[in-house]
Each structure stands twice: as C-alpha cells, then as structure tokens.
C-alpha distance (Angstrom), angle and dihedral (degrees) to the residues before:
residue distance angle dihedral
X1 . . .
X2 3.77 . .
X3 3.80 126.2 .
X4 3.81 119.6 -126.5
X5 3.82 120.3 -170.5
X6 3.81 119.7 -166.6
X7 3.79 107.9 -162.8
X8 3.81 119.9 -167.0
X9 3.78 115.8 -136.1
X10 3.81 95.1 -92.5
X11 3.82 97.5 41.9
X12 3.78 128.9 78.1
X13 3.80 124.6 173.2
X14 3.78 117.3 -112.2
X15 3.80 117.7 -106.3
X16 3.82 90.0 -110.8
X17 3.81 90.3 58.0
X18 3.81 92.3 49.9
X19 3.82 92.1 48.7
X20 3.82 90.2 48.5
X21 3.81 90.6 50.3
X22 3.80 90.0 50.4
X23 3.80 92.4 47.7
X24 3.82 90.7 52.2
X25 3.84 93.2 42.3
X26 3.81 106.9 26.4
X27 3.81 100.4 165.0
X28 3.78 99.2 93.0
X29 3.77 144.4 -51.3
X30 3.79 134.0 -128.9
X31 3.78 137.3 179.7
X32 3.81 137.8 -163.7
X33 3.79 131.9 -163.0
X34 3.79 139.3 167.0
X35 3.77 117.6 -96.5
X36 3.81 130.5 167.1
X37 3.81 92.7 -11.9
X38 3.82 94.1 -52.1
X39 3.78 137.1 78.4
X40 3.78 119.5 -98.3
X41 3.78 120.7 -162.8
X42 3.76 138.6 -172.8
X43 3.79 129.3 -175.6
X44 3.80 141.2 177.1
X45 3.79 89.3 61.8
X46 3.79 126.1 158.1
X47 3.79 115.6 -134.7
X48 3.81 90.1 -106.1
X49 3.81 91.6 51.8
X50 3.80 89.8 48.1
X51 3.81 92.4 51.3
X52 3.82 90.9 50.2
X53 3.81 92.5 47.7
X54 3.83 93.7 47.6
X55 3.81 90.3 56.7
X56 3.82 88.9 60.3
X57 3.81 98.9 44.7
X58 3.79 124.4 92.6
X59 3.78 125.2 -161.2
X60 3.77 130.9 19.2
X61 3.80 118.3 -17.6
X62 3.79 133.3 -174.4
X63 3.80 119.7 -151.0
X64 3.80 127.4 -164.9
X65 3.81 130.2 -164.6
X66 3.80 113.4 -167.4
X67 3.77 131.5 -139.2
X68 3.82 105.5 -165.3
X69 3.79 100.7 -130.6
X70 3.82 94.8 147.2
X71 3.79 128.6 21.9
X72 3.78 97.3 22.9
X73 3.78 126.9 -108.9
X74 3.79 103.7 -35.7
X75 3.82 124.9 148.2
X76 3.81 90.2 -142.5
X77 3.82 90.2 62.7
X78 3.81 93.7 58.7
X79 3.78 113.1 107.8
X80 2.97 148.0 -77.3
X81 3.77 107.5 65.8
X82 3.80 121.0 -166.6
X83 3.79 114.5 -118.0
X84 3.79 101.1 -129.3
X85 3.81 137.0 137.2
X86 3.81 89.2 -100.1
X87 3.80 119.4 48.0
X88 3.78 112.9 -115.4
X89 3.77 130.7 -168.5
X90 3.81 95.0 -175.7
X91 3.79 116.4 150.2
X92 3.81 92.6 -128.3
X93 3.77 141.4 5.2
X94 3.80 147.8 110.3
X95 3.81 131.2 -84.5
X96 3.79 141.1 159.7
X97 3.81 88.7 -103.0
X98 3.80 140.8 -8.9
X99 3.79 136.6 -148.7
X100 3.79 131.3 -129.4
X101 3.79 119.0 -179.1
X102 3.76 137.5 177.2
X103 3.77 115.2 -143.9
X104 3.76 137.3 11.9
X105 3.77 125.6 -48.5
X106 3.75 118.7 -137.5
X107 3.77 128.5 174.8
X108 3.79 91.7 38.0
X109 3.81 92.6 141.5
X110 3.83 90.0 60.5
X111 3.80 90.1 46.2
X112 3.81 91.2 52.1
X113 3.80 91.3 50.2
X114 3.83 90.7 50.6
X115 3.80 89.7 48.6
X116 3.80 91.9 52.8
X117 3.82 90.2 49.0
X118 3.80 90.5 47.9
X119 3.81 91.0 52.6
X120 3.80 89.9 56.2
X121 3.82 94.5 52.2
X122 3.82 123.3 76.1
X123 3.77 110.4 -116.4
X124 3.81 121.9 -140.4
X125 3.79 112.1 -138.2
X126 3.81 91.5 -115.1
X127 3.81 96.7 48.9
X128 3.78 119.3 130.9
X129 3.77 119.4 -163.4
X130 3.77 123.5 -145.3
X131 3.76 116.9 -178.7
X132 3.80 116.7 -148.8
X133 3.78 119.6 -116.4
X134 3.76 125.3 36.8
X135 3.81 100.7 -141.1
X136 3.80 91.8 108.1
X137 3.79 93.2 45.2
X138 3.78 91.3 60.0
X139 3.80 93.4 50.7
X140 3.81 101.1 42.3
X141 3.76 137.7 58.0
X142 3.78 112.1 -173.8
X143 3.77 132.5 -162.2
X144 3.77 115.4 -173.5
X145 3.77 121.3 -167.9
X146 3.81 106.6 -155.3
X147 3.78 125.4 -173.2
X148 3.79 100.8 -115.6
X149 3.79 109.1 10.0
X150 3.78 94.8 105.3
X151 3.82 103.5 94.0
X152 3.81 93.3 178.0
X153 3.81 94.6 73.6
C-alpha cells in the first residue's frame, strides 16, 4: 500500500523518513500544497527533488509515495490527482482540490454514474449524501486537500 504523509505548516519530515518511505514505496512520489488560494501539485519526484522542494514550501503539504499495485509503474499514476470534471494524470498543475488515496478503487463506474445523476439534481444546502454499498470504503482511504477547508488558519 502507498504511504501518505500530511505535514502541518511547521512540520517537515526528516530526510531519513523520506528515503525510508521511498525505499518501501519506490514507484513514485508526489506532493501538494496551497498556493494563491488553490492547490498546486507535482509528481514523479525523486526523493532528492522532494527534499529540495519541501525546503521552499510554506504551509501544510501532503506527500505521497506510491506502491504500484494496479496500473504498473507509471509516473502519471503517482498521486495526487486533481479533482476536476475531466480526469487528469498530468505530472503537475493547480486545482481547487486534489485527491490522495491508499489502496485500489473498485466500483468507479457506479460512482461516476451517481455523480452524473447528482449533478443533474438541485442540492439543498443541508443535504448529506450517502452512497449505497461499502465495497469502495473498505478498499480506499482518501485525503483531500481543499483550498479553504482549514478553519484553523
């Protein structure tokens, strides 16, 4: 399984920790951080590149080290993934929010159909959505870094 590190704004992992994460999960690394009210991400980073980048970044960051369980070793499959109407596997970019997950997603076709149906329905401000079936919940842990969800800043 992958390794996901959420680092508060004043905490950065030591180099030894990053190298150990890479050794355990050697199939790619990615990172996301807030910038100009959005989330910027970069992936396909070596551990040395990641260490250099982390020294420059301020604020909270999320780091991902991939174990290629599905899809083979492919830089585009490193995390994070931008949450956008069209799926993107770009190696860098900016978005309103991004997704990191640990595990394998199944049932994504059903989830996409529910999403399309949800987009067609008006949503009351107090609505809560519960998707039937828990097969995806058991196989996925998600961490989403959104632009303004952190109310402690």
